[in-house]
N, C-alpha and C positions, 0 to 999 in steps of 0.2 A: 207560929204559922208563917210559912214562907209564901210570899205573893209575887208572882211575876206578871206584870201588866204589859201587854203588847199594845202599842199605840193605836188609837182610833184612826181609821182611814175612811174617807168619805165615799159614799156610794154615788154612782153616776146617776143623772136624772132619770134615765130609764135603764133598768138592769139589763146588761147584755145577755144574749142567749148563752146558756152554759154549754161547754163542750160536751160532745156526745159521750166522752169517757166518764164524765161526772154523773151522767144520768143513766147510763147503761148498768144492768145488773149482771154479775158474772153467773155463768151456768155452773152449778156445783155438781161434780161427779161424785155423788154420795157413796157409791160402791167403792170407788178408788180411794176416797178419803178414809173409809172404814179400814181398808187394807193398810193404808199408810199409818193410821193410828195404831193398828196392831203391830206393825213393824217398829214404830217408835217405842211402844211398851217393851218389846223384846230388846231393843237397843238400850233401854234404860235398866235392863236386868230383870224385868218383870216377866211373868208368864201370862200372856193375854188369854189363855184358856182356863185360868184358875177361877174359882168361885169369886164373884165380886167384880172381875174384869171381863168375863166372857161376853157380856153385852155392851161393854164400854165403847168399843170402836163404832158400833152401830149408833149408839146414843150420841156420840160426838159428831158423827157425820150428819145425823138428823138435826143437831143444833146448828151446825154450820149452814145447812140448807135454809133453816128458818131465819137465822140471823142475817144472812145475805139476801133475803127476800122480803123486806118490809113492805107494808101496804103503801100503795101510791097515795100521795097527798094531793087532793084537789081542793084548794081553799074555797070556801063559800062566803060570799059577802052579802051583807044586808044593808039596805038603804036606811040611814038614820041621819037625816039632814040637820036635826037639832043638836047633834053631838059634835058638829064640826068645831075644831079648835080645842077639844078636850084631850088631855093626856090619858091614854089607855095603856096600862102596864099589866102584862101577863107573866106571872112567875109560877114557881112550883113545878116546872117542867124538868124532869130528871130522866136522862137516858144513859144507856151503857153503850160504849163503842169499844173498838180495839185499836190500840196504838199500832200503826203500820211499821214502826221501827223494831218493836220487840214482840208484837202480837200478844200483848198483855192488856187486860181491861182498863178502861178509863171511864169514870163517871162524870158526865157533863150536866151541870145544872144551868138551865137557860132562863134568862129574863129578857123579855122583849117589850119595848115601849114604842108607841106610834101615836101620831096625831091624825085622827080621822078627818076626811074631807068628804062628807056626805055618805060614807059607807063604813061599816065595821066588819071585821072578819069573825067568822064563827070561832069561838074560843077553843074548841077541841082541835082545830086545825093547827094551832101552834105546836101542840104535842106531836101531831102526826108528821109535820114538817121536820121536827127535830128527830123523830124516830127514823124517818126516811134517810137522813144523811148520817145518822149514827150507825145504821146497819151496813157497815162496810169497814175495811181497813182505813183508818183516818189519822189525821192530826187535828188538834183542837183549833188551830188557827184557820185551817181550811174549812172545818165544820162551821165555825162562826161566820165566815164569809158566805158560805152556801146557804145557810139558814137566812141570813140577812137579805141575800139577793132574791130568794124565793118569796119572802114576806113582802119585800119592796115591790116585786112584780104583782103580787096579789092585791096590795092596797092601791096600786096605781100612783104612788107618790114616793117621795124620798125622805119624808120626815119620820125616820125610823132609827132606833137604837137597839142593838142586841148585845147583851153581856153574857158571857159564859164563864163559869168557874169550874175547873176540872180537877179531879183527883186521879192521879196517874199511878197505877200499880207498878209501871216500869221505873218510877222514882221512889215509890213507897216500899216495895218488897225486893228490889234489886238495886244495884249501884250504890248510891249514897244511903238508901233505906231511910228516907225522911218521911215518916208516916203523916206528919202534919202539913207537908208541903201542898200548896194549892197554886194553880195557874189560872189567871184571869185574862180573858181576851175581850176586847170591846171594839165594835164597829158601829159607826154612827153616820148619819147622812142628813141633809136638809137642815132644818132648824136646830137639830141637836148639835150641829157643828157651830152654829152662829149665835145661838141664844143660850147664854151661860145659866140663866135661871132654869130653863127647861132641862138643860143637861144636868144641872145639880139636882133637880127634882127626880129625874130618872135614876141617877146614881144612888140617891138616898133610898129610893124605893127598892132598887135592885139589891143593895147591900142589906136592906131590911129583910128581904125575902130570904137571902142566904142565912142571915142570922137567926131567922125564925125556925129554920130547919135544923140548925146546929152545925 
């Protein structure tokens, strides 16, 4: 297994507003996409009207529309004053995105850990946040930062760590074709930068989550 670890970078005390370009959703011209897919099939030597391909352009256009229109994530927090100081780690979040360099799929497995300060986030929101930023042309490094910033804003504090392990088909099925290659990105803030015990606990739990899935 090949591991590329991109260094942890601290989050600012208050996550800065994200640029409009990161939050906006592209408007998909599904009809035009279907036409282009038909043209691509023709350019590849296929007959887009043959049985098996006749509806492919429409299906592909519908998928692009769905993929680029994920549900908005509005994190819900719950008051839990007695949990302050406890490490909360959420794993098992697996999303698919598209590498913007080759437009090939990448699977991103997310583990997030934070220290609550009087409030906890609804657990399903971690998955929704990840889906939101996966549903676009992406790079793993930017995805990790975006997920970190949104969770930081939701918890109202900077004691957060987000680790992402990615499998990139642009590396597995093209180029060097290394099927076992994995890329790991890590972004931490607050106590996860300064407390080696807390950081080690998170990393142990994160790698355990990935190992449990296989």
